[in-house]
C-alpha positions in Angstrom: 0.0 -0.4 0.1 1.2 3.5 -1.1 2.3 6.1 1.9 -0.3 8.7 2.0 0.6 12.2 0.1 1.2 14.1 3.7 3.8 10.8 4.3 5.5 11.0 1.1 6.3 14.9 1.5 7.7 14.1 4.9 10.4 11.8 4.3 11.2 13.6 1.3 11.6 16.7 3.1 13.6 14.3 6.0 17.5 12.9 6.0 16.1 9.9 8.0 18.5 8.3 10.1 18.0 5.1 12.3 19.9 6.3 15.6 20.4 2.2 16.7 20.6 -0.7 14.2 22.5 -3.8 13.8 23.2 -4.3 10.0 27.0 -3.8 9.7 27.3 -6.7 12.2 25.0 -9.1 11.2 26.9 -8.7 7.6 29.9 -9.4 9.1 28.8 -12.1 11.0 26.8 -13.9 8.0 29.8 -12.7 5.3 27.3 -11.8 3.1 27.6 -8.7 0.9 27.2 -5.5 3.0 24.9 -3.6 0.5 22.5 -6.9 0.0 19.8 -8.7 1.5 20.6 -10.0 4.8 17.4 -12.0 5.6 16.6 -9.8 9.0 14.9 -6.9 10.0 17.8 -4.4 8.8 20.0 -4.1 5.7 20.6 -1.5 2.7 18.1 -2.4 0.4 15.5 -2.5 3.5 16.4 0.9 4.2 16.4 2.0 0.7 12.4 1.2 0.7 11.9 2.5 4.1 13.4 6.0 2.5 16.4 5.5 5.9 19.8 7.3 4.6 21.8 6.6 7.3 21.9 4.2 10.7 24.1 4.4 13.0 25.3 0.6 13.3 26.2 -0.1 17.0 28.4 -3.6 16.5 27.9 -6.1 19.2 31.1 -7.6 20.7 30.5 -8.6 24.4 33.4 -10.1 26.4 32.6 -13.2 27.6 33.7 -12.9 31.1 30.7 -10.2 31.4 28.3 -10.5 28.4 27.6 -14.5 29.1 27.5 -17.3 27.0 27.4 -15.0 23.8 30.4 -13.5 24.7 34.1 -13.6 22.9 37.1 -14.4 24.8 38.8 -11.7 22.5 36.4 -8.9 21.4 39.4 -6.3 20.5 40.9 -8.9 18.0 37.4 -9.8 16.9 35.8 -6.4 16.7 38.3 -5.5 14.7 38.2 -8.3 12.3 35.0 -7.2 11.7 35.5 -3.5 11.1 37.9 -5.1 8.6 35.4 -6.8 6.7 33.3 -3.3 6.6 36.3 -1.8 4.9 36.8 -4.4 2.6 33.3 -4.2 1.5 33.5 -0.9 1.2 36.6 -0.8 -0.8 34.3 -3.0 -3.7 31.0 -3.4 -4.9 29.3 -1.9 -1.8 31.3 1.3 -2.2 28.8 2.1 -4.9 25.9 1.9 -2.4 27.1 2.8 1.1 29.0 5.4 2.3 31.2 5.4 5.8 29.9 8.3 7.6 32.4 10.2 9.6 30.5 13.4 10.0 27.1 14.9 9.7 28.5 16.4 6.4 29.2 13.0 5.1 25.3 11.6 5.7 24.0 14.8 3.6 26.3 13.8 0.6 25.0 10.5 0.7 21.2 11.8 0.8 22.5 14.0 -2.0 23.9 11.3 -3.7 21.3 8.4 -3.4 23.7 6.4 -0.7 23.1 4.7 2.3 25.3 6.1 5.2 26.4 4.4 8.2 27.9 5.4 11.0 30.3 3.0 12.7 29.3 2.0 16.3 30.2 0.1 19.4 27.0 -1.8 21.4 29.0 -2.0 24.8 32.8 -1.0 25.6 33.8 -4.2 26.9 36.4 -4.6 24.3 38.2 -1.9 25.1 39.0 -2.9 28.5 39.7 1.3 29.3 42.4 1.6 27.1 42.9 4.9 25.7 45.0 3.4 22.9 42.6 0.5 21.8 40.0 4.0 21.2 42.0 5.9 19.3 42.9 2.6 17.1 39.0 2.2 16.3 38.6 6.0 15.8 41.1 5.7 13.3 39.3 2.8 11.8 36.0 5.0 11.2 34.6 4.4 14.6 32.4 7.5 15.6 30.0 5.9 18.9 30.6 3.6 22.0 27.6 2.7 23.8 29.8 2.4 27.4 28.2 -0.2 28.6 25.6 -3.1 27.6 25.7 -6.4 30.0 27.4 -6.5 33.5 30.2 -4.4 34.7 32.8 -3.8 32.2 36.2 -1.3 33.0 34.1 1.7 32.0 31.0 1.1 34.2 27.6 -0.8 35.3 24.9 -1.9 32.7 21.0 -2.8 33.8 21.2 -6.3 33.0 23.2 -8.7 34.6 24.4 -12.4 33.9 23.9 -14.9 36.9 24.2 -18.2 37.0 24.2 -18.2 32.9 20.7 -16.6 32.9 20.3 -12.4 32.6 18.3 -10.6 35.1 17.9 -6.7 35.4 19.8 -5.2 37.8 18.7 -4.6 41.8 19.9 -1.7 43.6 18.8 -3.4 46.6 21.1 -6.7 46.2 23.7 -5.6 43.6 26.9 -3.1 44.2 26.3 0.2 43.0 28.6 1.3 40.2 29.9 4.8 38.8 32.0 5.4 35.6 35.2 3.9 37.0 38.3 6.0 36.4 38.9 4.7 33.6 35.8 5.1 32.0 36.0 8.5 32.8 39.0 8.7 30.9 37.3 7.1 28.3 34.8 10.0 28.0 37.0 12.5 28.2 38.7 10.9 25.0 35.6 10.7 22.9 35.2 14.2 23.9 38.7 15.0 22.3 38.3 13.1 19.1 34.6 13.6 18.1 32.7 10.5 19.2 29.4 10.1 20.4 28.8 8.9 24.2 26.1 6.6 24.3 24.2 6.6 27.8 22.1 3.6 27.2 22.1 0.5 29.6 23.7 2.2 32.4 22.4 2.1 35.7 21.5 5.6 37.5 25.1 6.5 38.9 27.7 5.1 35.8 24.8 7.6 33.7 24.9 10.4 36.3 29.3 10.6 36.3 29.0 10.2 32.7 26.9 13.6 32.5 29.0 14.7 35.1 32.2 14.0 33.1 31.0 14.5 29.5 32.2 18.2 28.2 29.9 17.3 24.6 26.3 16.4 23.7 25.3 12.7 24.6 22.5 10.7 23.5 20.4 7.2 24.7 20.5 6.0 20.9 17.7 3.3 22.1 16.1 4.5 25.6 12.5 4.6 26.7 10.9 6.6 29.5 10.5 4.6 33.0 7.4 7.0 33.2 5.5 5.1 30.7 7.0 1.4 32.2 8.4 1.5 35.5 12.0 -0.6 34.9 15.5 0.6 36.1 16.4 -0.3 32.2 14.3 3.2 31.0 15.1 6.3 31.4 13.7 8.7 34.1 12.4 11.8 33.3 15.0 13.6 35.0 17.4 11.7 33.1 16.0 12.5 29.7 15.6 16.5 30.7 19.7 15.4 31.2 20.4 14.4 28.2 18.2 17.2 26.6 20.2 20.1 28.5 23.9 18.8 27.2 21.9 19.5 23.9 21.3 15.7 23.4 18.8 13.5 22.5 16.9 10.4 23.3 15.9 7.6 21.1 12.7 5.7 21.6 12.9 2.1 19.9 9.8 -0.3 19.1 11.6 -3.3 20.6 12.1 -3.0 24.9 14.8 -3.7 26.9 13.8 -6.8 28.5 13.5 -8.8 30.2 9.7 -7.3 30.4 6.1 -8.5 29.1 6.0 -5.6 27.0 5.4 -6.4 22.9 7.3 -4.7 21.0 4.9 -2.1 18.5 5.6 0.9 16.9 2.5 2.1 18.8 4.7 1.6 22.5 7.6 3.5 20.3 5.0 6.5 19.3 4.1 6.3 23.3 7.5 7.2 24.2 8.1 9.6 21.4 5.3 11.3 22.2 6.2 11.8 26.3 9.7 12.8 25.7 8.9 15.4 23.3 5.8 16.9 26.2 8.7 16.6 28.5 11.8 18.3 26.6 10.5 19.1 22.7 10.6 17.8 19.5 14.8 19.1 19.4 16.0 16.1 21.8 13.8 13.0 20.6 14.7 10.9 17.6 14.3 6.9 17.1 16.7 4.1 17.5 14.9 1.0 15.7 17.4 -1.5 17.5 16.5 -3.8 14.5 18.5 -6.8 14.0 17.2 -10.2 13.2 14.5 -10.9 15.3 12.5 -12.3 12.3 10.5 -14.1 15.1 9.5 -10.7 17.2 8.9 -8.7 14.5 7.3 -5.4 16.3 3.6 -5.2 15.5 2.8 -1.7 13.2 6.9 -1.9 12.4 7.8 -5.2 11.1 11.3 -4.1 9.6 13.0 -0.9 8.6 11.2 -0.9 5.2 8.4 0.3 7.1 9.7 3.2 8.3 6.8 5.7 6.7 4.4 4.1 9.1 6.6 6.2 11.8 5.7 9.3 9.9 2.5 8.3 9.1 1.8 7.6 13.7 3.4 11.0 14.2 1.3 12.7 11.8 -1.6 11.0 13.4 -0.7 12.0 17.0 -0.5 15.6 15.4 3.0 16.6 14.9 3.8 19.1 12.1 6.2 18.8 9.5 9.0 20.9 11.2 8.8 18.4 14.2 8.9 14.8 12.3 11.8 16.3 10.1 13.8 17.1 13.7 12.5 13.6 15.1 13.1 11.6 11.6 16.6 12.5 11.4 17.5 16.3 12.1 18.1 16.0 15.4 20.7 13.2 15.0 22.4 15.5 12.1 22.9 18.2 14.5 24.1 16.2 17.6 26.7 14.4 15.2 27.7 17.2 13.2 28.2 19.2 17.0 29.9 15.7 18.3 32.0 15.1 15.4 31.7 17.4 12.5 
């Protein structure tokens, strides 16, 4: 079914950016062509079909000592191999279709040239192990984002999900040791600010979150964070935290996938409720969206089954009464502003 004319106009007027997806690590692990179908919920053909110009693709490489049974014993080595795959693909046929975006200008150029832009990101700083040299090496390879924690306690800080006895549970401040940003973590944030990398506070316990905001001198983002006011879980952000991110000049990006474990059903309607709550709280200049799409083909969000259906986000915003200017900001304008301020 064709999108309504107002939806088409909004998409044409917007540079649409998914602030958190996983098509790069999906492609790297499958060894498929970077620009071809990957059979999941997000890839270059689906992004093109959905009018999505760019994705912050957060490569996931957990440390087995922290992230449970799916982790790597040598996460930095394996991450370097993943980034090497990306660069080899871009040097080949994929380079005709995909561009590595080191700056906001690179995304704008990709839009003008009808290419797909990818911002290299990292979900969970486990592989850094607090080492500034590793961070600088990854920056030189094109990395422009780090979600500092993901699971458990790494050398940077503490996450809101914990592996215990082979199973995952939610961090419980009543029984778990509190955790702010480590000394090494503070150095990592300062160096990210100096280099021009997006600091992502998603998944952080509150102590680590507040330490990060105290240290960072640049805007921060929550690339796939929902609102605790609508669902009471420590894995979501309080209104106070959302306001604090906005005060840095940054942005929070609700997702159609809940941060589990939870009984919430993934859906477009859920994401739009969180978007609307945040806009009412901090205005349209500090809200975006991050799909967190991977290969969860058995758990497609209702109403937003894959990134090819991104026009439905615009339709939902129009139904909520949002005007063209606010929609342009939420769909990608805010990301471009923040990324431009941080990375150039």
